[in-house]
C-alpha positions as CSV (number, residue, x, y, z in Angstrom):
1,X,13.0,13.6,-1.7
2,X,12.1,10.6,-3.8
3,X,8.9,10.4,-5.8
4,X,6.3,7.8,-5.1
5,X,7.2,5.5,-8.0
6,X,10.9,5.4,-6.9
7,X,9.9,4.6,-3.3
8,X,7.7,1.8,-4.5
9,X,10.4,0.4,-6.9
10,X,12.9,0.3,-4.0
11,X,10.5,-1.4,-1.6
12,X,12.0,-4.9,-0.9
13,X,10.1,-7.2,1.5
14,X,10.0,-10.9,2.0
15,X,8.7,-12.8,-1.1
16,X,5.8,-14.5,0.7
17,X,4.6,-11.2,2.2
18,X,4.7,-9.4,-1.2
19,X,3.0,-12.4,-2.9
20,X,0.1,-12.2,-0.3
21,X,-0.1,-8.4,-1.0
22,X,-0.4,-8.9,-4.7
23,X,-3.0,-11.5,-4.4
24,X,-5.0,-9.5,-1.9
25,X,-4.7,-6.4,-4.1
26,X,-6.8,-8.1,-6.7
27,X,-9.9,-7.6,-4.6
28,X,-8.7,-4.2,-3.1
29,X,-11.6,-1.8,-2.6
30,X,-10.4,1.7,-1.7
31,X,-13.6,2.7,0.1
32,X,-13.6,-0.3,2.3
33,X,-9.9,-0.8,2.9
34,X,-8.5,2.7,3.4
35,X,-10.8,3.9,6.2
36,X,-9.7,1.0,8.4
37,X,-6.0,1.9,7.9
38,X,-6.1,5.7,7.7
39,X,-9.2,6.6,9.7
40,X,-12.7,7.4,8.7
41,X,-13.6,10.6,6.9
42,X,-12.8,11.9,3.5
43,X,-10.5,9.6,1.6
44,X,-7.1,11.2,0.6
45,X,-6.0,11.3,-3.0
46,X,-4.0,8.3,-4.2
47,X,-0.5,10.0,-3.8
48,X,-1.3,11.2,-0.3
49,X,-2.7,7.9,0.7
50,X,0.3,6.1,-0.6
51,X,2.7,8.3,1.3
52,X,0.8,7.7,4.6
53,X,0.7,3.9,3.9
54,X,4.4,3.8,3.1
55,X,5.1,5.5,6.4
56,X,2.9,3.0,8.2
57,X,4.6,0.1,6.4
58,X,8.1,1.4,7.3
59,X,7.2,1.3,11.0
60,X,5.8,-2.3,10.6
61,X,9.0,-3.3,8.8
62,X,11.1,-1.9,11.7
63,X,9.0,-3.9,14.2
64,X,9.4,-7.0,12.1
65,X,13.1,-6.8,11.7
66,X,14.3,-5.3,15.0
67,X,12.0,-5.9,17.9
68,X,9.4,-8.4,16.9
69,X,7.2,-7.3,19.8
70,X,3.8,-6.0,18.9
71,X,4.4,-7.1,15.3
72,X,1.3,-8.2,13.3
73,X,2.0,-10.0,10.0
74,X,-1.8,-9.6,9.2
75,X,-1.6,-5.9,9.6
76,X,1.6,-5.7,7.6
77,X,0.0,-7.7,4.8
78,X,-3.1,-5.4,5.0
79,X,-1.0,-2.3,4.6
80,X,1.0,-3.8,1.7
81,X,-2.3,-4.8,0.0
82,X,-3.4,-1.2,0.3
83,X,0.0,0.0,-1.1
84,X,-0.2,-2.3,-4.1
85,X,-3.9,-1.4,-4.7
86,X,-3.3,2.3,-4.4
87,X,-0.2,2.2,-6.7
88,X,-2.3,0.4,-9.4
89,X,-5.1,2.9,-9.1
90,X,-2.6,5.8,-9.2
91,X,-0.9,4.4,-12.4
92,X,-4.4,4.0,-14.0
93,X,-5.4,7.5,-13.1
94,X,-2.1,8.9,-14.4
95,X,-2.4,7.1,-17.7
96,X,-5.8,8.5,-18.3
97,X,-8.9,6.9,-19.8
98,X,-8.2,3.9,-22.1
99,X,-9.9,4.1,-25.5
100,X,-11.2,0.9,-26.9
101,X,-11.1,0.7,-30.7
């Protein structure tokens, strides 16, 4: 099984969709964004949230490339925004607190 960082590094999507996700991730708020996508309740840890978001995104990508029916580019961008935002927060949490000299 691949780790989260490998999965994210191998994620290749249309340039415009990823650009929108990176721009949207600048204003990403976990507490507001995740419940809409994953359901309300206790928020999962970053790694668990990322795995669920990646599964959701894979389904959206299949709809985009194969069927096209029921595909929502807005929802796809929303999930990608959450993936980019969660990945940034996970990296920050793993690197630990930053000391300012």
